[in-house]
N, C-alpha and C positions, 0 to 999 in steps of 0.2 A: 363603187370605191369611195371611201371616206378620205377627204383631203386632210392631211396631217397639218397641225399648226406649224407654220414656218419657224425655223430657229432664228435667233438674233443674227447669226452669221449669214444666213440666206438673205435676210432683210438688208444687212450691211452690204452684201455683194450687189444687190439691186441699187442701193444708194450710190455705190461707186460707179456702176454702169451709167447712171443718169448724170453723175458728176463729170464723167468723160464726155458726155454730150455737151454739157455746159462749156467745157474747155474748148472743144472743137467749134462750137457755135460762136464763141468770142473771136476765134481766129478767122472763121469763114465770113461772118456777118458783121463783125466789129461792133460799132456803136448801136446798130439796129438790134442787136441781141442783148445788149447790156442790161436793160431793165428786166427783160424776161428771164435771163439766166440768173440775175441777182435774186429775184423772187424765188425761183426754183431752188437755188442753192440754200437760201434761208430755210425753206421748207425741208430740204434734205437734212439739214442739221437737226431740225426738230424731230424728223422721223428717226434719225440715228439715235437721238436721246430717248425717244418714246418707245423704241423697240424693246427696252428692258422694263417698261412700265405696263400700265393697264392697256388692254386691247382697245378700249374705247378712245383713248387719247391717240393711239397709233392710227386707228381708223380715220379719225378726224383729219390728221395730218396727211394721210394718203389721199383722202378726198380733195383736200386743198391742192395737193400735187397734181392730181388729175385735171383740175380746172386750169392750173397754170400751164401744164403740158399741152392742153388743148389750145390755149391761147398762143403758145409758142408755135404750134403746128399751123395755126391760122396766120400768124404774123411773119414767120420766116419763110422766104421763097427759096426753094432749092435751085431754081434757075438751071443753068447748064452744068454746074459744077458736080462732079462725081462725089467729091468729099461732102458737099452739102446734102446730096441725096442720101448718102450713107448715114450721115448724122441724123437726118429726119427719120430714116428707116429705123435706126437704133432707138431713137426716142419713142417711136410708135411701139416697138417690141417691148421695151422696158415699161412703158405705161400699161400695156396689156398685162404684163406680169404683175404689176402693182394692183391692177384691177382684180386679178385672180386672188391675190393676197388679201385684198379688202373683203372679197366675198367669203374667204375662209375665216377671217376674223369676225365677221358678222353672224356666223352660224352659232 
């Protein structure tokens, strides 16, 4: 099965999903998440703009998001909070979806 190129709407929906993580992370971890979420949010803005442009530019921004997401997963401790565990799980799922998108763009 050949993967279809994702539409700008699908990319935008992924961006919104990760933005939701940012919002929850700021509530759960407060200042500990501030720098991480600010970097992720800046990259999400670039991805949202690049989704209408050349695939190479979009691929570069997605690769940056993957690095920042990995840093967030290393930095933020889910502890005993159910909300924190759900937020971490959500970020992992959405980063995996972005990884699939990146592979599709590189074909």
